[in-house]
C-alpha positions in Angstrom: 251.4 201.7 143.2 251.0 205.2 141.7 247.4 206.2 141.0 247.1 209.0 138.5 243.4 209.5 138.1 240.8 210.7 140.6 237.4 209.2 140.1 234.6 211.8 139.7 231.3 211.8 141.4 232.4 208.8 143.5 230.2 209.2 146.5 227.2 209.9 144.2 227.9 206.7 142.3 228.1 204.7 145.5 224.8 206.2 146.6 222.7 206.0 143.4 224.0 202.6 142.3 224.0 201.1 145.7 223.0 197.4 145.7 221.7 197.6 149.3 217.9 197.2 150.0 217.2 196.5 146.3 216.3 192.9 146.5 219.2 191.8 144.3 220.0 188.7 146.3 223.1 187.8 148.2 225.7 188.3 145.4 224.8 191.3 143.2 226.8 192.0 140.1 228.1 195.3 138.8 229.7 195.8 135.4 232.2 198.7 135.4 232.1 199.4 131.7 235.0 201.9 131.8 237.4 200.4 134.4 240.4 202.7 133.9 242.7 202.5 136.9 239.8 200.9 138.9 238.8 203.8 141.1 235.1 203.3 141.1 235.4 199.5 141.3 237.8 199.8 144.2 235.3 201.9 146.1 232.3 199.7 145.3 234.1 196.5 146.3 235.4 198.1 149.5 231.9 199.3 150.6 229.7 196.5 149.4 231.2 193.2 150.7 229.0 190.8 148.7 229.3 192.7 145.4 231.1 191.2 142.4 232.4 193.3 139.5 233.3 192.7 135.8 235.7 195.5 134.7 235.9 196.4 131.0 238.6 198.5 129.4 239.9 198.8 125.8 243.4 199.7 126.9 245.4 196.7 128.2 248.0 199.0 129.7 245.7 200.8 132.1 243.8 197.6 132.8 247.0 196.0 134.1 247.3 198.9 136.5 243.7 198.2 137.6 244.4 194.5 138.1 247.3 195.4 140.5 245.1 197.9 142.4 242.2 195.4 142.7 244.3 192.3 143.6 243.0 192.1 147.1 239.5 191.5 145.7 240.7 188.6 143.5 237.7 186.3 143.9 235.2 189.2 143.4 236.4 190.9 140.3 237.1 189.7 136.7 238.3 191.6 133.6 237.5 192.0 129.9 239.9 193.7 127.6 238.1 195.2 124.6 235.6 197.8 123.5 232.5 198.0 125.7 230.1 197.9 122.8 231.6 194.6 121.7 231.3 193.2 125.2 227.6 194.0 125.5 226.7 193.1 121.9 228.1 189.6 122.5 227.0 189.1 126.1 226.4 185.3 126.5 222.7 184.4 127.0 223.7 181.9 129.7 225.8 184.3 131.7 224.4 186.0 134.8 223.0 189.4 134.0 224.2 192.4 136.0 222.1 194.3 138.6 224.2 197.4 138.1 226.0 199.0 135.2 228.3 202.0 135.3 229.9 204.0 132.5 232.4 206.8 133.1 232.9 208.3 129.7 235.8 210.5 130.7 239.3 209.8 129.6 241.6 208.8 132.5 244.2 211.3 133.6 246.6 208.4 133.1 246.2 208.8 129.3 246.9 212.5 129.4 249.9 212.3 131.8 251.4 208.8 131.5 250.4 207.0 128.4 252.8 208.8 126.0 250.2 208.7 123.2 249.7 212.4 122.6 246.4 212.9 124.3 247.7 216.1 125.9 248.7 219.2 123.9 251.3 220.0 126.6 253.8 217.2 125.9 256.3 216.3 123.2 254.8 212.9 122.3 253.8 211.0 119.2 250.3 212.1 117.9 248.5 208.8 118.5 245.5 209.0 120.8 244.4 205.3 120.4 242.9 203.8 123.5 243.1 200.3 122.1 245.9 198.6 120.1 243.1 197.3 117.9 242.3 200.8 116.5 243.9 201.1 113.1 243.8 204.9 112.6 245.8 207.3 114.8 245.4 211.0 115.3 248.4 211.6 113.1 246.7 209.6 110.3 243.7 211.9 110.5 245.7 215.1 110.7 247.9 214.2 107.7 245.5 212.5 105.4 242.1 214.2 105.7 241.2 216.9 103.3 240.7 220.5 104.5 236.9 220.5 104.5 236.5 217.1 106.1 239.0 218.1 108.8 237.3 221.4 109.5 233.9 219.6 109.7 235.4 217.0 112.1 236.9 219.6 114.4 233.6 221.6 114.4 231.3 218.6 114.9 233.3 216.7 117.6 235.0 219.6 119.2 232.4 222.3 118.8 235.3 224.5 117.8 234.2 227.8 116.2 237.5 228.4 114.6 237.6 225.0 113.0 238.1 226.3 109.4 241.0 228.5 110.4 242.6 225.6 112.3 242.1 223.1 109.5 243.6 225.5 107.0 246.6 226.0 109.2 247.1 222.3 109.6 247.0 221.7 105.8 249.5 224.5 105.2 251.8 223.1 107.9 251.6 219.5 106.7 252.5 220.6 103.2 255.9 221.5 104.6 256.3 218.6 107.0 254.4 215.6 108.3 252.7 216.4 111.6 253.6 213.6 114.0 253.9 215.3 117.4 251.2 216.5 119.8 253.1 219.6 120.9 253.8 220.6 117.3 250.1 220.3 116.4 249.1 222.4 119.5 251.6 225.1 118.4 250.0 225.2 114.9 246.6 225.6 116.4 247.8 228.3 118.8 249.1 230.4 115.9 246.0 229.8 113.8 243.4 231.3 116.2 242.9 235.0 117.0 245.1 236.6 119.7 242.3 237.0 122.2 241.2 233.4 121.8 244.7 232.2 122.8 244.3 233.6 126.3 240.8 232.4 127.1 239.9 230.0 129.9 241.1 226.9 128.0 244.0 226.3 125.7 243.0 226.9 122.1 244.0 223.4 121.1 241.7 221.8 123.7 238.6 221.3 121.5 240.6 220.2 118.4 242.4 217.5 120.5 239.0 216.4 121.9 237.7 216.1 118.4 240.6 214.0 117.2 240.4 211.7 120.2 236.7 211.1 119.6 237.3 210.4 116.0 240.2 208.1 116.5 238.3 205.9 119.1 234.8 206.2 117.6 233.5 207.4 120.9 230.2 209.0 119.7 229.6 206.1 117.2 229.9 203.5 119.9 227.8 205.3 122.6 224.3 204.9 121.2 225.0 201.2 120.4 226.3 200.4 123.8 223.6 202.2 125.7 220.9 200.0 124.1 222.8 196.8 124.3 223.9 197.4 127.9 220.3 198.2 128.9 219.0 195.0 127.3 221.5 193.0 129.3 220.6 194.7 132.6 218.3 192.8 134.9 214.8 194.1 135.6 214.9 196.5 138.6 218.6 197.0 137.9 220.2 200.4 137.7 222.4 202.0 135.1 224.5 205.1 135.6 226.4 207.1 133.0 228.9 209.9 133.7 229.4 212.3 130.8 231.9 215.1 130.4 230.8 217.1 127.3 227.5 218.2 125.7 227.8 215.9 122.7 227.8 212.6 124.7 225.5 214.0 127.4 222.9 214.8 124.8 223.0 211.2 123.5 222.6 209.8 127.1 219.8 212.3 128.0 217.7 211.5 124.9 218.2 207.7 125.3 217.1 207.8 129.0 214.2 210.1 128.2 213.0 207.7 125.5 213.3 204.8 128.0 211.0 206.7 130.4 208.3 207.4 127.8 205.1 205.4 128.1 205.4 204.3 124.4 208.9 203.2 123.2 207.9 202.3 119.7 209.8 204.1 116.9 208.2 207.4 115.9 207.7 206.2 112.3 205.6 203.2 113.6 201.9 204.0 113.1 200.5 201.5 115.8 201.9 201.0 119.3 203.1 197.5 119.8 205.1 197.9 123.0 202.1 197.9 125.3 202.4 201.6 126.2 204.6 201.0 129.2 207.8 202.8 129.9 211.0 200.7 130.0 212.8 202.6 132.8 212.4 205.4 135.4 214.8 208.2 135.6 216.3 208.3 139.1 218.9 211.1 139.1 220.9 213.7 137.3 223.8 214.8 139.5 226.6 217.3 139.1 229.7 217.6 141.2 229.6 219.8 144.3 231.8 222.9 144.8 234.2 221.0 147.0 234.8 218.2 144.5 235.4 220.8 141.7 238.0 222.5 144.0 239.7 219.2 144.7 239.5 217.9 141.2 239.0 220.5 138.5 238.4 218.0 135.6 235.2 217.1 137.4 233.6 220.5 136.7 231.8 219.4 133.5 230.8 215.9 134.8 227.2 214.8 134.9 225.8 211.5 136.3 222.5 210.2 135.0 220.9 207.1 136.5 217.9 205.0 135.5 216.2 201.9 136.8 215.0 199.2 134.4 211.3 198.4 134.7 210.9 195.9 131.9 
C-alpha cells in the first residue's frame, strides 16, 4: 500500500517512550492518540514485541489506511474512531490504563496531498478542511459567513499572520462577488492581498491563513488543554506521555501544562491554601528537536518539538 506521510522524530519517540526496563510488566500498553497512517505505531509494534497499542483518529478514511498497514499486528492493536478528547474524557474506569501515551499534533501529509479536502493551497479542491465527518462547519463556511473583524482576528490569533486585516478585507470583497468554495481560489485571493515582497518570502503567503482555518474548523487549540489533562489522568503512575508539536501556539500550551505538572504545588493559583500535598505530579524527561539529517530528509519536521514527562502521582 502507498504510504504518504513520514513520521517525525520517530527514533526519538522510540527512545523516550520505550517500555523496556520500566517495570511495566509483560504486556505494556501504548495509546497512539493521533494514529494517522500508523507510522509511529508500526515502529513501536515492530520494535517492542510485547507492546499493545490503541490507535485513535478522528478521520475514518486515514484510519482505514492504518488498519491495512498494521494488519500483521492484528492481536496487538485496536482502534478508536473519534476525537481524542472524547476518548480520554470517557475512558472506562474498568479498562486497563496505558503505560505510554503519544500525541503527534501535526496534520498528516495524506490530508494535504490525498484527502481532496482543501488542506493545501496548491490544489484545486473544495475548501473543506474537516478531519472528521462529525465536524459541522467547513473552512468554506467560515470564509463565507464570518464578518470581517472576526475573520481578521481568527487569522491573526490562530495563524499569527501579520497581514490578517488585509487578507480578511480581500476575502470579504471577493465573496461579495462570488462564494469562495475552492482552496486554490482562496490562496490566489490571499496572494494578491499581501505586499509584493511578502509574496516571495520563505513560505507561501497563504500558509498561515490556511493553518488558522484548519485550527478553527477542527477546534484544535480548544481540544488540546482538555485532552492533555484527561490523558494524563488516565496514564498509569510511572507511565510516560510524549507530545509532538509543530507551531508555537500548541507548543506553548503543552510547555505550560508540563511545567505545571512538574511544580511542587499543583493547586490553582487562586487557591489560598495548598491541598495537593506539595508534591509534583510529573517529572520532565525531554524536549527534543529533529536533527539536521531528519530535516534534510523530511522538511516538514523542521518545526517539530517532542516533549516527554513521566507521571509521579
